[in-house]
PDB file as gemmi writes it, atoms N, CA and C in Angstrom:
CRYST1    1.000    1.000    1.000  90.00  90.00  90.00 P 1                      
ATOM      1  N   MET A   1      30.918 131.776 267.785  1.00  0.00           N  
ATOM      2  CA  MET A   1      31.028 133.078 267.797  1.00  0.00           C  
ATOM      3  C   MET A   1      31.377 134.209 269.436  1.00  0.00           C  
ATOM      4  N   VAL A   2      32.342 135.244 268.623  1.00  0.00           N  
ATOM      5  CA  VAL A   2      32.761 136.004 270.194  1.00  0.00           C  
ATOM      6  C   VAL A   2      32.493 137.291 270.337  1.00  0.00           C  
ATOM      7  N   GLU A   3      31.629 138.351 271.029  1.00  0.00           N  
ATOM      8  CA  GLU A   3      31.583 139.101 271.166  1.00  0.00           C  
ATOM      9  C   GLU A   3      31.968 139.924 272.694  1.00  0.00           C  
ATOM     10  N   ARG A   4      32.292 141.088 271.732  1.00  0.00           N  
ATOM     11  CA  ARG A   4      32.963 142.218 273.426  1.00  0.00           C  
ATOM     12  C   ARG A   4      32.937 142.942 273.362  1.00  0.00           C  
ATOM     13  N   GLU A   5      32.368 144.443 274.219  1.00  0.00           N  
ATOM     14  CA  GLU A   5      31.895 145.353 274.241  1.00  0.00           C  
ATOM     15  C   GLU A   5      33.288 146.559 274.458  1.00  0.00           C  
ATOM     16  N   LEU A   6      32.980 147.523 273.984  1.00  0.00           N  
ATOM     17  CA  LEU A   6      34.672 148.434 274.211  1.00  0.00           C  
ATOM     18  C   LEU A   6      33.508 149.827 274.115  1.00  0.00           C  
ATOM     19  N   VAL A   7      34.309 151.163 274.407  1.00  0.00           N  
ATOM     20  CA  VAL A   7      34.297 152.607 274.922  1.00  0.00           C  
ATOM     21  C   VAL A   7      36.070 152.650 274.071  1.00  0.00           C  
ATOM     22  N   VAL A   8      35.357 153.805 273.093  1.00  0.00           N  
ATOM     23  CA  VAL A   8      36.208 153.783 272.499  1.00  0.00           C  
ATOM     24  C   VAL A   8      36.873 155.481 273.016  1.00  0.00           C  
ATOM     25  N   ASN A   9      38.320 155.191 273.176  1.00  0.00           N  
ATOM     26  CA  ASN A   9      38.713 156.523 273.916  1.00  0.00           C  
ATOM     27  C   ASN A   9      40.096 157.278 273.260  1.00  0.00           C  
ATOM     28  N   ALA A  10      39.957 157.317 271.305  1.00  0.00           N  
ATOM     29  CA  ALA A  10      40.702 158.464 270.711  1.00  0.00           C  
ATOM     30  C   ALA A  10      40.336 159.289 270.646  1.00  0.00           C  
ATOM     31  N   SER A  11      40.896 160.124 270.717  1.00  0.00           N  
ATOM     32  CA  SER A  11      39.907 161.456 270.619  1.00  0.00           C  
ATOM     33  C   SER A  11      39.726 161.834 268.993  1.00  0.00           C  
ATOM     34  N   THR A  12      39.749 161.014 268.284  1.00  0.00           N  
ATOM     35  CA  THR A  12      38.682 161.462 266.656  1.00  0.00           C  
ATOM     36  C   THR A  12      38.023 160.257 266.483  1.00  0.00           C  
ATOM     37  N   GLY A  13      37.784 159.341 267.548  1.00  0.00           N  
ATOM     38  CA  GLY A  13      36.597 158.419 267.384  1.00  0.00           C  
ATOM     39  C   GLY A  13      37.768 157.112 266.453  1.00  0.00           C  
ATOM     40  N   LEU A  14      36.618 156.653 265.426  1.00  0.00           N  
ATOM     41  CA  LEU A  14      37.261 156.188 264.539  1.00  0.00           C  
ATOM     42  C   LEU A  14      37.157 156.707 263.233  1.00  0.00           C  
ATOM     43  N   HIS A  15      37.874 157.463 262.745  1.00  0.00           N  
ATOM     44  CA  HIS A  15      37.768 158.396 261.882  1.00  0.00           C  
ATOM     45  C   HIS A  15      38.913 158.173 261.531  1.00  0.00           C  
ATOM     46  N   ALA A  16      39.431 158.597 259.964  1.00  0.00           N  
ATOM     47  CA  ALA A  16      40.163 158.687 259.127  1.00  0.00           C  
ATOM     48  C   ALA A  16      41.874 157.260 259.960  1.00  0.00           C  
ATOM     49  N   ARG A  17      43.042 157.750 260.452  1.00  0.00           N  
ATOM     50  CA  ARG A  17      44.254 157.191 260.678  1.00  0.00           C  
ATOM     51  C   ARG A  17      43.597 155.889 261.662  1.00  0.00           C  
ATOM     52  N   PRO A  18      42.961 156.334 262.782  1.00  0.00           N  
ATOM     53  CA  PRO A  18      42.502 154.774 263.207  1.00  0.00           C  
ATOM     54  C   PRO A  18      41.993 153.718 262.765  1.00  0.00           C  
ATOM     55  N   ALA A  19      40.299 154.130 261.982  1.00  0.00           N  
ATOM     56  CA  ALA A  19      39.704 153.418 261.163  1.00  0.00           C  
ATOM     57  C   ALA A  19      40.957 152.603 260.053  1.00  0.00           C  
ATOM     58  N   THR A  20      41.746 153.121 259.509  1.00  0.00           N  
ATOM     59  CA  THR A  20      42.729 152.530 258.955  1.00  0.00           C  
ATOM     60  C   THR A  20      43.157 151.411 259.376  1.00  0.00           C  
ATOM     61  N   LEU A  21      44.226 151.675 260.604  1.00  0.00           N  
ATOM     62  CA  LEU A  21      45.045 150.865 261.352  1.00  0.00           C  
ATOM     63  C   LEU A  21      43.670 149.521 261.705  1.00  0.00           C  
ATOM     64  N   LEU A  22      42.444 150.313 262.178  1.00  0.00           N  
ATOM     65  CA  LEU A  22      41.701 148.670 262.313  1.00  0.00           C  
ATOM     66  C   LEU A  22      41.367 147.710 261.011  1.00  0.00           C  
ATOM     67  N   VAL A  23      41.300 148.494 260.193  1.00  0.00           N  
ATOM     68  CA  VAL A  23      41.289 148.063 259.272  1.00  0.00           C  
ATOM     69  C   VAL A  23      42.234 146.675 258.641  1.00  0.00           C  
ATOM     70  N   LYS A  24      43.148 147.438 258.789  1.00  0.00           N  
ATOM     71  CA  LYS A  24      44.935 146.896 258.334  1.00  0.00           C  
ATOM     72  C   LYS A  24      45.046 145.647 259.003  1.00  0.00           C  
ATOM     73  N   LYS A  25      44.498 146.046 260.325  1.00  0.00           N  
ATOM     74  CA  LYS A  25      44.573 144.616 261.365  1.00  0.00           C  
ATOM     75  C   LYS A  25      43.439 143.866 261.466  1.00  0.00           C  
ATOM     76  N   ALA A  26      42.355 143.580 261.004  1.00  0.00           N  
ATOM     77  CA  ALA A  26      41.075 142.826 260.779  1.00  0.00           C  
ATOM     78  C   ALA A  26      41.851 142.090 260.104  1.00  0.00           C  
ATOM     79  N   SER A  27      42.200 142.624 258.698  1.00  0.00           N  
ATOM     80  CA  SER A  27      42.077 142.208 257.505  1.00  0.00           C  
ATOM     81  C   SER A  27      43.491 141.191 257.497  1.00  0.00           C  
ATOM     82  N   SER A  28      44.186 140.953 258.538  1.00  0.00           N  
ATOM     83  CA  SER A  28      45.215 139.650 258.553  1.00  0.00           C  
ATOM     84  C   SER A  28      44.291 139.003 259.248  1.00  0.00           C  
ATOM     85  N   PHE A  29      43.200 138.735 259.579  1.00  0.00           N  
ATOM     86  CA  PHE A  29      42.193 137.272 260.145  1.00  0.00           C  
ATOM     87  C   PHE A  29      41.003 136.937 259.122  1.00  0.00           C  
ATOM     88  N   LYS A  30      40.868 135.857 259.208  1.00  0.00           N  
ATOM     89  CA  LYS A  30      40.746 134.813 258.613  1.00  0.00           C  
ATOM     90  C   LYS A  30      38.920 134.623 258.558  1.00  0.00           C  
ATOM     91  N   SER A  31      38.824 135.538 260.012  1.00  0.00           N  
ATOM     92  CA  SER A  31      37.268 135.646 260.378  1.00  0.00           C  
ATOM     93  C   SER A  31      36.190 136.141 259.857  1.00  0.00           C  
ATOM     94  N   ASP A  32      35.002 136.229 259.671  1.00  0.00           N  
ATOM     95  CA  ASP A  32      34.156 136.996 259.534  1.00  0.00           C  
ATOM     96  C   ASP A  32      34.221 138.393 260.766  1.00  0.00           C  
ATOM     97  N   LEU A  33      34.844 139.324 260.644  1.00  0.00           N  
ATOM     98  CA  LEU A  33      34.870 140.511 261.550  1.00  0.00           C  
ATOM     99  C   LEU A  33      33.575 141.801 261.321  1.00  0.00           C  
ATOM    100  N   SER A  34      32.821 142.218 262.712  1.00  0.00           N  
ATOM    101  CA  SER A  34      31.573 143.404 262.316  1.00  0.00           C  
ATOM    102  C   SER A  34      32.166 144.347 263.692  1.00  0.00           C  
ATOM    103  N   ILE A  35      31.699 145.320 263.093  1.00  0.00           N  
ATOM    104  CA  ILE A  35      31.683 146.448 264.409  1.00  0.00           C  
ATOM    105  C   ILE A  35      30.040 146.764 264.645  1.00  0.00           C  
ATOM    106  N   GLU A  36      30.334 146.706 265.460  1.00  0.00           N  
ATOM    107  CA  GLU A  36      28.312 147.828 265.396  1.00  0.00           C  
ATOM    108  C   GLU A  36      28.092 148.731 266.566  1.00  0.00           C  
ATOM    109  N   PHE A  37      27.336 150.082 265.998  1.00  0.00           N  
ATOM    110  CA  PHE A  37      27.762 151.313 266.999  1.00  0.00           C  
ATOM    111  C   PHE A  37      26.077 152.043 266.816  1.00  0.00           C  
ATOM    112  N   ASN A  38      25.648 151.837 267.087  1.00  0.00           N  
ATOM    113  CA  ASN A  38      24.518 152.877 267.131  1.00  0.00           C  
ATOM    114  C   ASN A  38      23.368 151.949 266.335  1.00  0.00           C  
ATOM    115  N   GLY A  39      23.143 150.969 266.432  1.00  0.00           N  
ATOM    116  CA  GLY A  39      21.736 150.022 265.858  1.00  0.00           C  
ATOM    117  C   GLY A  39      22.490 149.623 264.155  1.00  0.00           C  
ATOM    118  N   LYS A  40      23.537 150.070 264.192  1.00  0.00           N  
ATOM    119  CA  LYS A  40      24.237 150.004 262.401  1.00  0.00           C  
ATOM    120  C   LYS A  40      25.023 149.162 262.914  1.00  0.00           C  
ATOM    121  N   LYS A  41      25.650 148.312 261.266  1.00  0.00           N  
ATOM    122  CA  LYS A  41      26.509 147.125 262.050  1.00  0.00           C  
ATOM    123  C   LYS A  41      27.199 147.528 260.104  1.00  0.00           C  
ATOM    124  N   ALA A  42      28.901 147.474 260.442  1.00  0.00           N  
ATOM    125  CA  ALA A  42      29.438 147.360 259.810  1.00  0.00           C  
ATOM    126  C   ALA A  42      30.699 146.163 259.366  1.00  0.00           C  
ATOM    127  N   ASN A  43      31.338 146.042 258.270  1.00  0.00           N  
ATOM    128  CA  ASN A  43      32.520 144.670 258.430  1.00  0.00           C  
ATOM    129  C   ASN A  43      33.877 145.605 258.634  1.00  0.00           C  
ATOM    130  N   ILE A  44      34.609 145.647 259.339  1.00  0.00           N  
ATOM    131  CA  ILE A  44      35.418 145.825 259.711  1.00  0.00           C  
ATOM    132  C   ILE A  44      36.620 145.666 259.172  1.00  0.00           C  
ATOM    133  N   LYS A  45      37.231 144.689 257.885  1.00  0.00           N  
ATOM    134  CA  LYS A  45      37.683 144.912 257.323  1.00  0.00           C  
ATOM    135  C   LYS A  45      37.381 146.018 255.611  1.00  0.00           C  
ATOM    136  N   SER A  46      36.213 146.612 256.239  1.00  0.00           N  
ATOM    137  CA  SER A  46      36.211 147.720 255.142  1.00  0.00           C  
ATOM    138  C   SER A  46      36.377 149.292 256.303  1.00  0.00           C  
ATOM    139  N   LEU A  47      37.255 149.760 254.887  1.00  0.00           N  
ATOM    140  CA  LEU A  47      37.638 150.945 255.847  1.00  0.00           C  
ATOM    141  C   LEU A  47      35.895 151.889 255.361  1.00  0.00           C  
ATOM    142  N   ILE A  48      35.024 151.557 254.559  1.00  0.00           N  
ATOM    143  CA  ILE A  48      33.804 153.018 254.165  1.00  0.00           C  
ATOM    144  C   ILE A  48      32.882 152.231 255.106  1.00  0.00           C  
ATOM    145  N   GLY A  49      33.481 151.064 255.287  1.00  0.00           N  
ATOM    146  CA  GLY A  49      31.604 151.018 256.288  1.00  0.00           C  
ATOM    147  C   GLY A  49      32.124 151.082 257.338  1.00  0.00           C  
ATOM    148  N   VAL A  50      33.170 151.014 257.798  1.00  0.00           N  
ATOM    149  CA  VAL A  50      33.967 151.587 259.843  1.00  0.00           C  
ATOM    150  C   VAL A  50      33.360 153.006 259.898  1.00  0.00           C  
ATOM    151  N   LEU A  51      34.278 153.847 258.552  1.00  0.00           N  
ATOM    152  CA  LEU A  51      33.370 155.463 258.526  1.00  0.00           C  
ATOM    153  C   LEU A  51      32.466 155.593 258.331  1.00  0.00           C  
ATOM    154  N   SER A  52      31.752 154.713 257.802  1.00  0.00           N  
ATOM    155  CA  SER A  52      29.964 155.735 257.799  1.00  0.00           C  
ATOM    156  C   SER A  52      29.575 155.090 259.227  1.00  0.00           C  
ATOM    157  N   LEU A  53      29.769 154.382 259.959  1.00  0.00           N  
ATOM    158  CA  LEU A  53      29.645 154.411 261.133  1.00  0.00           C  
ATOM    159  C   LEU A  53      29.557 155.794 262.045  1.00  0.00           C  
ATOM    160  N   GLY A  54      30.301 156.745 261.978  1.00  0.00           N  
ATOM    161  CA  GLY A  54      30.645 157.409 262.841  1.00  0.00           C  
ATOM    162  C   GLY A  54      30.787 157.079 264.102  1.00  0.00           C  
ATOM    163  N   VAL A  55      32.081 156.563 264.265  1.00  0.00           N  
ATOM    164  CA  VAL A  55      32.054 156.366 265.871  1.00  0.00           C  
ATOM    165  C   VAL A  55      33.109 157.205 266.517  1.00  0.00           C  
ATOM    166  N   VAL A  56      32.370 158.196 267.389  1.00  0.00           N  
ATOM    167  CA  VAL A  56      33.006 159.092 268.423  1.00  0.00           C  
ATOM    168  C   VAL A  56      33.555 158.336 269.442  1.00  0.00           C  
ATOM    169  N   LYS A  57      34.875 159.675 269.882  1.00  0.00           N  
ATOM    170  CA  LYS A  57      35.629 159.159 271.204  1.00  0.00           C  
ATOM    171  C   LYS A  57      34.406 159.205 272.567  1.00  0.00           C  
ATOM    172  N   GLY A  58      34.215 158.433 273.089  1.00  0.00           N  
ATOM    173  CA  GLY A  58      33.359 157.537 274.361  1.00  0.00           C  
ATOM    174  C   GLY A  58      32.587 156.576 273.847  1.00  0.00           C  
ATOM    175  N   ALA A  59      32.268 156.711 272.426  1.00  0.00           N  
ATOM    176  CA  ALA A  59      30.760 155.556 271.976  1.00  0.00           C  
ATOM    177  C   ALA A  59      31.630 153.992 272.424  1.00  0.00           C  
ATOM    178  N   ASN A  60      30.133 153.737 273.013  1.00  0.00           N  
ATOM    179  CA  ASN A  60      30.025 152.146 272.965  1.00  0.00           C  
ATOM    180  C   ASN A  60      29.836 151.300 272.025  1.00  0.00           C  
ATOM    181  N   ILE A  61      30.914 150.152 271.420  1.00  0.00           N  
ATOM    182  CA  ILE A  61      30.786 149.655 270.689  1.00  0.00           C  
ATOM    183  C   ILE A  61      30.515 147.943 270.457  1.00  0.00           C  
ATOM    184  N   LYS A  62      30.513 147.772 269.882  1.00  0.00           N  
ATOM    185  CA  LYS A  62      30.533 146.261 270.068  1.00  0.00           C  
ATOM    186  C   LYS A  62      31.286 145.366 269.058  1.00  0.00           C  
ATOM    187  N   LEU A  63      31.711 144.915 269.020  1.00  0.00           N  
ATOM    188  CA  LEU A  63      33.237 144.294 267.921  1.00  0.00           C  
ATOM    189  C   LEU A  63      32.453 142.320 268.004  1.00  0.00           C  
ATOM    190  N   VAL A  64      32.496 141.946 266.922  1.00  0.00           N  
ATOM    191  CA  VAL A  64      32.127 140.566 266.819  1.00  0.00           C  
ATOM    192  C   VAL A  64      32.422 139.657 265.724  1.00  0.00           C  
ATOM    193  N   ALA A  65      33.273 138.575 266.270  1.00  0.00           N  
ATOM    194  CA  ALA A  65      34.108 137.429 265.488  1.00  0.00           C  
ATOM    195  C   ALA A  65      33.225 136.407 265.156  1.00  0.00           C  
ATOM    196  N   SER A  66      33.681 135.782 264.163  1.00  0.00           N  
ATOM    197  CA  SER A  66      33.073 134.031 263.759  1.00  0.00           C  
ATOM    198  C   SER A  66      33.846 133.792 263.093  1.00  0.00           C  
ATOM    199  N   GLY A  67      34.329 132.365 263.015  1.00  0.00           N  
ATOM    200  CA  GLY A  67      35.631 131.753 262.292  1.00  0.00           C  
ATOM    201  C   GLY A  67      36.948 131.209 262.997  1.00  0.00           C  
ATOM    202  N   ASP A  68      37.337 130.776 262.064  1.00  0.00           N  
ATOM    203  CA  ASP A  68      38.263 129.717 262.947  1.00  0.00           C  
ATOM    204  C   ASP A  68      39.534 130.422 263.661  1.00  0.00           C  
ATOM    205  N   ASP A  69      39.028 131.525 263.875  1.00  0.00           N  
ATOM    206  CA  ASP A  69      40.474 132.768 264.732  1.00  0.00           C  
ATOM    207  C   ASP A  69      40.132 133.814 265.181  1.00  0.00           C  
ATOM    208  N   GLU A  70      38.087 133.132 265.882  1.00  0.00           N  
ATOM    209  CA  GLU A  70      37.235 134.645 266.051  1.00  0.00           C  
ATOM    210  C   GLU A  70      37.884 134.886 267.494  1.00  0.00           C  
ATOM    211  N   THR A  71      38.509 134.453 268.218  1.00  0.00           N  
ATOM    212  CA  THR A  71      39.005 134.916 269.909  1.00  0.00           C  
ATOM    213  C   THR A  71      40.359 135.716 269.576  1.00  0.00           C  
ATOM    214  N   LEU A  72      41.053 135.292 269.241  1.00  0.00           N  
ATOM    215  CA  LEU A  72      42.907 136.026 269.055  1.00  0.00           C  
ATOM    216  C   LEU A  72      42.169 136.960 268.017  1.00  0.00           C  
ATOM    217  N   ALA A  73      41.058 136.936 266.896  1.00  0.00           N  
ATOM    218  CA  ALA A  73      41.160 138.465 266.185  1.00  0.00           C  
ATOM    219  C   ALA A  73      40.267 139.242 267.473  1.00  0.00           C  
ATOM    220  N   VAL A  74      39.034 139.115 268.362  1.00  0.00           N  
ATOM    221  CA  VAL A  74      38.438 140.449 269.283  1.00  0.00           C  
ATOM    222  C   VAL A  74      39.465 140.713 269.998  1.00  0.00           C  
ATOM    223  N   GLU A  75      40.313 139.667 270.550  1.00  0.00           N  
ATOM    224  CA  GLU A  75      41.580 139.969 271.080  1.00  0.00           C  
ATOM    225  C   GLU A  75      42.569 141.409 270.967  1.00  0.00           C  
ATOM    226  N   GLU A  76      43.334 140.909 269.279  1.00  0.00           N  
ATOM    227  CA  GLU A  76      44.050 141.594 269.387  1.00  0.00           C  
ATOM    228  C   GLU A  76      43.400 142.701 268.568  1.00  0.00           C  
ATOM    229  N   LEU A  77      41.994 142.923 268.253  1.00  0.00           N  
ATOM    230  CA  LEU A  77      41.208 144.234 268.171  1.00  0.00           C  
ATOM    231  C   LEU A  77      40.894 145.073 269.201  1.00  0.00           C  
ATOM    232  N   ALA A  78      40.493 144.575 269.942  1.00  0.00           N  
ATOM    233  CA  ALA A  78      40.443 145.085 271.156  1.00  0.00           C  
ATOM    234  C   ALA A  78      41.672 145.933 271.694  1.00  0.00           C  
ATOM    235  N   LYS A  79      42.266 145.220 271.835  1.00  0.00           N  
ATOM    236  CA  LYS A  79      43.679 146.220 272.354  1.00  0.00           C  
ATOM    237  C   LYS A  79      43.978 146.948 271.480  1.00  0.00           C  
ATOM    238  N   LEU A  80      43.919 147.263 269.937  1.00  0.00           N  
ATOM    239  CA  LEU A  80      44.332 147.781 268.725  1.00  0.00           C  
ATOM    240  C   LEU A  80      43.301 149.138 269.574  1.00  0.00           C  
ATOM    241  N   ILE A  81      42.113 148.872 269.673  1.00  0.00           N  
ATOM    242  CA  ILE A  81      41.285 149.766 269.403  1.00  0.00           C  
ATOM    243  C   ILE A  81      41.316 151.055 271.217  1.00  0.00           C  
ATOM    244  N   ASN A  82      41.722 150.068 272.321  1.00  0.00           N  
ATOM    245  CA  ASN A  82      42.115 149.739 273.601  1.00  0.00           C  
ATOM    246  C   ASN A  82      43.567 151.580 273.554  1.00  0.00           C  
ATOM    247  N   THR A  83      44.736 151.159 272.473  1.00  0.00           N  
ATOM    248  CA  THR A  83      45.650 151.506 272.951  1.00  0.00           C  
ATOM    249  C   THR A  83      45.511 153.141 271.529  1.00  0.00           C  
ATOM    250  N   LEU A  84      44.407 153.055 271.200  1.00  0.00           N  
ATOM    251  CA  LEU A  84      44.584 154.318 269.951  1.00  0.00           C  
ATOM    252  C   LEU A  84      44.204 155.360 271.115  1.00  0.00           C  
ATOM    253  N   GLU A  85      45.042 156.524 270.288  1.00  0.00           N  
ATOM    254  CA  GLU A  85      44.957 158.059 271.106  1.00  0.00           C  
ATOM    255  C   GLU A  85      44.421 158.874 269.988  1.00  0.00           C  
TER     256      GLU A  85                                                      
END                                                                             
């Protein structure tokens, strides 16, 4: 299992467009992927799940991956989150 903590810098947090990009990217990996925020956890491959967390700009989140490509998945998702505006 691989975990990584990040700060969301996107101006809208992880809403609509940024969440859609994140879900699309996450869906390309085999590993089980989740995101944690404010004590809640959601599957990153579920748009409804990601949106339900209500992640805002400046939020501290944790990415958790478990599976064959867990390290690559966390790396790529972290890179995507860090480049969102």
